[in-house]
C-alpha positions in Angstrom: 112.0 92.3 70.5 111.2 95.2 68.2 114.7 95.0 66.7 114.0 91.5 65.3 113.0 91.1 61.7 109.3 91.6 61.4 106.8 89.3 59.7 106.1 90.0 56.0 103.0 92.2 55.4 99.8 90.6 54.4 98.9 90.6 50.8 95.6 91.5 49.1 94.4 91.1 45.5 93.8 94.4 43.6 92.7 94.8 40.0 95.1 97.2 38.4 95.4 98.5 34.9 97.4 96.2 32.6 100.8 97.5 31.6 101.3 98.7 28.1 99.4 101.1 25.8 96.3 100.6 23.7 92.8 101.9 23.4 91.0 99.6 25.8 92.2 99.5 29.4 92.4 96.0 30.8 92.5 95.1 34.5 94.6 92.3 35.8 94.6 90.8 39.4 97.7 91.8 41.3 99.0 91.0 44.8 99.9 94.2 46.7 101.0 94.6 50.4 98.5 95.8 52.9 99.7 99.3 53.9 98.2 98.9 57.4 101.0 96.3 58.1 103.8 98.7 57.1 106.1 99.5 60.1 105.7 103.2 59.5 101.9 102.8 59.8 101.7 100.0 62.4 104.5 101.4 64.7 106.4 99.1 67.1 105.0 95.6 67.3 105.6 95.4 71.1 104.4 98.4 73.1 103.8 96.6 76.5 105.5 93.7 78.2 104.3 92.5 81.6 107.2 91.9 83.9 106.8 90.9 87.6 109.4 91.0 90.4 110.1 88.2 92.8 111.6 88.6 96.3 112.9 92.1 96.2 116.3 93.5 97.2 116.7 96.8 98.9 119.1 99.5 97.7 121.9 98.3 99.9 121.7 94.7 98.9 122.8 92.8 95.8 122.7 89.3 94.3 120.0 87.1 92.7 116.8 89.0 91.8 114.2 86.9 90.0 111.9 88.5 87.3 108.9 87.0 85.5 108.0 87.8 81.9 104.6 87.1 80.5 103.4 83.7 81.7 106.4 83.8 84.1 104.4 86.1 86.4 102.1 83.2 87.3 105.1 81.0 88.0 106.5 83.7 90.3 103.3 83.4 92.3 103.5 79.6 92.4 107.2 79.8 93.5 106.2 82.3 96.2 103.6 79.8 97.5 106.4 77.2 97.7 108.1 79.2 100.5 111.6 78.2 99.3 114.7 79.0 101.2 117.0 81.9 100.3 120.7 82.0 100.9 122.8 85.1 101.7 126.4 86.0 102.4 126.4 88.7 105.0 129.5 90.7 106.0 130.0 92.2 109.4 132.4 94.5 111.3 132.8 94.4 115.0 133.5 97.5 117.1 130.8 100.0 116.2 127.0 100.4 116.1 124.9 102.7 113.8 121.3 103.8 113.7 120.4 101.5 110.7 122.7 98.6 111.5 124.8 99.2 108.3 128.3 100.5 108.0 127.0 103.6 106.2 124.6 104.6 108.9 125.0 107.3 111.6 127.6 106.2 114.2 126.1 105.6 117.6 128.9 104.1 119.6 132.3 102.4 119.4 133.2 99.3 121.4 136.1 96.9 122.0 136.2 93.6 120.2 139.6 92.0 121.0 138.0 89.5 123.3 135.9 88.0 120.5 137.1 84.7 119.0 135.7 82.5 116.2 134.7 79.9 118.7 132.6 82.4 120.6 131.0 83.6 117.4 130.2 80.1 116.3 128.7 79.3 119.7 126.3 82.3 119.3 125.4 81.1 115.8 124.5 77.6 117.1 122.2 79.2 119.6 120.5 81.3 116.9 120.1 78.3 114.6 118.7 76.1 117.4 116.1 78.7 118.4 115.0 79.1 114.8 114.7 75.4 114.3 112.1 75.3 117.0 110.2 78.2 115.3 110.4 76.4 112.0 108.7 73.3 113.4 106.1 75.5 115.2 105.1 77.4 112.1 105.2 74.3 109.9 102.1 72.9 111.7 103.4 69.3 111.4 103.2 66.6 114.0 106.8 65.3 114.1 105.7 61.9 115.3 103.8 61.1 112.0 104.7 59.4 108.8 103.9 62.6 106.9 106.5 64.5 108.9 109.1 61.8 108.2 108.4 61.9 104.4 108.5 65.7 104.3 111.8 65.7 106.2 113.3 63.2 103.7 112.3 65.5 100.8 113.5 68.6 102.6 110.0 70.0 102.6 109.5 71.0 106.2 108.9 74.7 106.0 106.1 77.1 106.9 103.5 77.0 104.0 101.9 80.2 105.2 102.9 83.5 106.8 105.5 83.4 109.6 108.1 85.7 111.1 111.6 85.5 109.6 113.2 82.1 110.2 116.9 81.2 110.0 117.2 77.6 108.9 121.0 77.5 108.9 123.9 79.9 109.6 127.6 79.4 109.6 130.8 81.5 109.7 132.6 81.6 106.4 135.4 84.0 107.3 136.7 85.4 110.6 139.5 88.0 110.7 138.9 90.6 113.5 137.3 93.0 113.2 135.6 91.6 110.1 133.6 88.4 109.6 131.3 86.9 107.0 128.3 84.6 107.5 126.3 82.4 105.2 122.6 82.5 106.2 119.8 80.3 105.0 116.4 81.8 105.7 112.7 82.2 105.0 110.4 85.2 105.0 113.3 87.6 105.8 114.1 91.1 104.7 117.6 92.4 104.1 117.1 94.8 107.0 116.3 91.9 109.3 119.7 90.3 108.4 121.5 93.6 109.2 119.7 93.7 112.6 120.8 90.1 113.2 124.4 91.1 112.8 123.9 93.9 115.3 122.3 91.5 117.8 125.2 89.0 117.4 127.6 91.9 118.3 125.5 92.5 121.5 125.6 88.9 122.4 129.3 88.9 122.2 129.5 91.9 124.6 130.5 94.2 121.8 128.7 95.8 118.8 128.7 95.1 115.1 127.5 96.6 111.8 126.6 95.0 108.5 128.9 95.7 105.6 127.3 93.6 102.9 124.2 91.6 102.1 124.4 89.5 99.0 121.7 87.0 98.0 123.4 84.0 96.3 120.3 81.8 96.0 116.6 82.4 95.7 114.8 79.1 95.8 115.9 77.2 92.7 117.8 80.2 91.2 121.5 80.7 92.0 124.2 83.3 91.0 125.1 81.0 88.1 121.6 81.5 86.7 121.8 85.3 87.0 122.5 87.7 84.1 124.9 90.6 84.7 123.9 93.9 83.3 126.2 93.4 80.3 124.1 90.4 79.2 120.7 92.1 79.2 119.8 91.2 75.7 117.2 89.1 74.0 119.3 86.0 73.3 120.8 85.8 76.8 117.3 86.2 78.4 115.9 83.5 76.1 118.7 81.1 77.1 118.2 81.9 80.8 114.5 81.1 80.6 115.1 77.8 78.8 117.9 76.8 81.2 115.7 77.4 84.2 112.5 76.0 82.9 113.1 72.4 84.0 114.2 73.2 87.5 111.2 75.4 88.1 108.8 72.8 86.8 110.5 70.1 89.0 110.3 72.3 92.1 106.6 73.2 91.6 105.7 69.5 91.0 107.6 68.4 94.1 106.2 71.1 96.4 102.7 71.9 95.1 102.0 68.6 93.3 
């Protein structure tokens, strides 16, 4: 922002001696710049910029991370109150367990995994999703026999509108090639460590063990990877374009959810 061309300095009227010689000194009105507006006097125009962070990512996770600039901080709060779903791709590795459920943690044990098939994995995922669907309805505080529940279901708005434990709204297997696998997880109120623990528990359910190799957020509410700016595009023009491109979808979501 400070690298942009600055506004012209203000002008003031001063009475200065008229140019030229002569006995009598005449004064003429002249416009001169106000020195207080000079960059060397004023200094950088922008010294502080309020930036807020949305749903955070820990040091072992990557993907979409939403920031709010200026008025965007209020919009971040509004989006938080919408309790929108986030989507992750989570990588796993069968055959070992660590103290922090990640592949970089301290090794605790090694197990066999040859008996695991994709069908068995998908059966466990279906059980996980079914249990979480019950929790979703429980914390949504909605009577499923009412017209309101029907209308919310049509709009896809059945979700906890307050605090709740982490809830998995959908999970499916994207890739399976022993000992590695990859999941797509749709969830609410989660942490990345919760997703790593989920991979560990899936390994236990399959009479084996598993560690998490990757957690990548590909969607945060209305924002997707396509909206994100890689580090090489952290410049004013790209940020302005990103704000403009996302403005309509943010307004639409807030209107639909919060009215």
